[in-house]
C-alpha positions, -999 to 999 in steps of 0.1 A, spaced: -414 -222 472 -407 -255 470 -426 -288 479 -433 -288 516 -451 -313 540 -476 -304 568 -458 -313 604 -478 -314 633 -446 -325 649 -442 -295 671 -461 -272 691 -457 -234 701 -475 -219 728 -497 -185 726 -464 -169 739 -439 -183 715 -463 -173 686 -468 -136 699 -430 -134 704 -421 -146 666 -448 -127 652 -435 -95 670 -397 -102 655 -411 -108 624 -426 -75 624 -394 -55 627 -379 -78 594 -385 -64 561 -388 -97 541 -411 -124 538 -394 -152 567 -401 -186 581 -391 -194 617 -365 -229 612 -365 -250 639 -334 -274 639 -315 -302 661 -278 -302 650 -248 -319 667 -230 -305 690 -238 -292 726 -224 -305 759 -252 -334 755 -244 -342 720 -270 -321 700 -281 -288 704 -315 -267 693 -313 -239 667 -343 -213 661 -335 -189 637 -355 -166 608 -349 -179 570 -356 -164 539 -366 -202 521 -379 -234 522 -360 -269 512 -376 -296 495 -389 -321 522 -389 -295 549 -416 -300 570 -444 -268 574 -464 -258 604 -486 -224 606 -495 -209 635 -514 -176 629 -492 -158 606 -464 -177 617 -445 -201 597 -425 -230 610 -401 -251 590 -383 -281 602 -362 -302 580 -368 -344 579 -338 -348 604 -346 -324 627 -387 -334 630 -377 -369 639 -360 -354 674 -387 -326 676 -422 -348 675 -443 -340 705 -422 -309 711 -438 -277 722 -416 -245 718 -425 -216 744 -412 -183 754 -405 -171 786 -404 -136 797 -394 -134 839 -372 -121 864 -348 -149 860 -353 -160 827 -361 -144 790 -362 -164 759 -371 -195 739 -377 -226 756 -382 -262 744 -399 -288 763 -389 -323 744 -401 -355 754 -377 -372 732 -348 -361 749 -334 -382 773 -311 -357 789 -304 -317 788 -278 -292 802 -275 -262 823 -275 -239 792 -308 -252 777 -293 -254 745 -288 -289 741 -302 -324 738 -297 -360 736 
Protein backbone atom coordinates (compact mmCIF):
# COMPACT_ATOMS: atom_id res chain seq x y z
CA UNK A 1 0.00 0.00 0.00
CA UNK A 2 1.19 3.53 -0.75
CA UNK A 3 0.91 6.69 1.32
CA UNK A 4 -2.71 7.72 1.53
CA UNK A 5 -4.62 10.66 2.89
CA UNK A 6 -7.98 10.44 4.67
CA UNK A 7 -10.55 12.12 2.44
CA UNK A 8 -13.89 13.25 3.79
CA UNK A 9 -14.71 14.53 0.30
CA UNK A 10 -17.50 12.08 -0.61
CA UNK A 11 -20.32 10.39 1.21
CA UNK A 12 -21.78 6.98 0.39
CA UNK A 13 -25.37 6.35 1.36
CA UNK A 14 -26.24 3.14 3.18
CA UNK A 15 -27.73 1.78 -0.06
CA UNK A 16 -24.48 2.46 -1.93
CA UNK A 17 -22.36 0.92 0.83
CA UNK A 18 -24.54 -2.19 0.86
CA UNK A 19 -24.40 -2.59 -2.95
CA UNK A 20 -20.63 -2.10 -3.12
CA UNK A 21 -20.16 -4.60 -0.28
CA UNK A 22 -22.35 -7.13 -2.14
CA UNK A 23 -20.32 -6.67 -5.32
CA UNK A 24 -17.02 -6.93 -3.46
CA UNK A 25 -18.15 -10.16 -1.75
CA UNK A 26 -18.31 -11.82 -5.18
CA UNK A 27 -14.70 -10.89 -5.98
CA UNK A 28 -11.90 -13.18 -4.86
CA UNK A 29 -9.35 -10.44 -4.23
CA UNK A 30 -8.87 -7.40 -2.03
CA UNK A 31 -10.30 -4.44 -3.98
CA UNK A 32 -11.18 -0.81 -3.34
CA UNK A 33 -13.85 1.32 -5.01
CA UNK A 34 -12.14 3.97 -7.10
CA UNK A 35 -14.16 7.09 -7.91
CA UNK A 36 -12.78 9.37 -10.60
CA UNK A 37 -13.72 12.39 -12.68
CA UNK A 38 -12.20 12.18 -16.15
CA UNK A 39 -12.32 14.30 -19.31
CA UNK A 40 -15.08 13.25 -21.70
CA UNK A 41 -18.80 12.74 -21.71
CA UNK A 42 -21.34 15.06 -23.24
CA UNK A 43 -20.90 17.73 -20.55
CA UNK A 44 -17.09 17.85 -20.60
CA UNK A 45 -16.32 15.55 -17.66
CA UNK A 46 -17.54 12.09 -16.75
CA UNK A 47 -17.70 10.03 -13.57
CA UNK A 48 -16.14 6.61 -13.29
CA UNK A 49 -16.66 4.12 -10.48
CA UNK A 50 -14.70 0.88 -10.67
CA UNK A 51 -12.93 -1.66 -8.52
CA UNK A 52 -9.17 -1.27 -8.32
CA UNK A 53 -6.60 -3.64 -6.88
CA UNK A 54 -4.18 -0.99 -5.65
CA UNK A 55 -3.83 2.54 -4.36
CA UNK A 56 -1.50 5.22 -5.71
CA UNK A 57 0.63 7.72 -3.81
CA UNK A 58 -1.51 10.72 -2.97
CA UNK A 59 -4.82 8.84 -3.22
CA UNK A 60 -7.39 9.95 -0.70
CA UNK A 61 -9.06 7.08 1.13
CA UNK A 62 -12.30 6.96 3.07
CA UNK A 63 -13.63 3.82 4.73
CA UNK A 64 -17.33 3.09 5.06
CA UNK A 65 -17.59 -0.12 7.07
CA UNK A 66 -15.79 -2.75 4.98
CA UNK A 67 -15.81 -0.56 1.86
CA UNK A 68 -12.70 1.49 1.05
CA UNK A 69 -13.25 4.38 -1.36
CA UNK A 70 -10.20 5.74 -3.17
CA UNK A 71 -10.07 9.06 -5.01
CA UNK A 72 -7.09 10.58 -6.80
CA UNK A 73 -6.07 14.13 -5.89
CA UNK A 74 -7.42 15.76 -9.06
CA UNK A 75 -10.81 14.02 -8.87
CA UNK A 76 -11.14 14.86 -5.16
CA UNK A 77 -11.35 18.56 -6.00
CA UNK A 78 -14.31 17.91 -8.32
CA UNK A 79 -16.04 15.53 -5.89
CA UNK A 80 -15.82 17.54 -2.65
CA UNK A 81 -19.20 17.23 -0.94
CA UNK A 82 -20.65 14.73 -3.44
CA UNK A 83 -23.00 11.95 -2.36
CA UNK A 84 -22.93 8.55 -4.06
CA UNK A 85 -26.14 6.55 -3.86
CA UNK A 86 -27.45 3.29 -5.29
CA UNK A 87 -30.95 3.39 -6.73
CA UNK A 88 -33.01 0.30 -7.51
CA UNK A 89 -36.45 1.24 -8.79
CA UNK A 90 -38.63 0.17 -11.67
CA UNK A 91 -37.36 3.09 -13.77
CA UNK A 92 -33.71 3.23 -12.71
CA UNK A 93 -31.01 0.96 -11.33
CA UNK A 94 -27.45 1.92 -10.63
CA UNK A 95 -25.16 4.30 -8.83
CA UNK A 96 -25.94 8.01 -8.86
CA UNK A 97 -23.74 10.93 -7.89
CA UNK A 98 -25.25 14.10 -6.45
CA UNK A 99 -22.44 16.59 -6.87
CA UNK A 100 -22.92 20.16 -5.57
CA UNK A 101 -19.88 21.26 -7.61
CA UNK A 102 -21.36 20.31 -11.00
CA UNK A 103 -22.59 23.41 -12.80
CA UNK A 104 -24.65 21.29 -15.18
CA UNK A 105 -25.21 17.70 -16.12
CA UNK A 106 -26.77 15.79 -18.94
CA UNK A 107 -29.53 13.23 -19.19
CA UNK A 108 -27.09 10.29 -19.35
CA UNK A 109 -26.21 10.83 -15.67
CA UNK A 110 -22.55 9.99 -16.25
CA UNK A 111 -21.34 13.47 -17.17
CA UNK A 112 -20.73 16.65 -15.24
CA UNK A 113 -19.12 20.01 -15.71
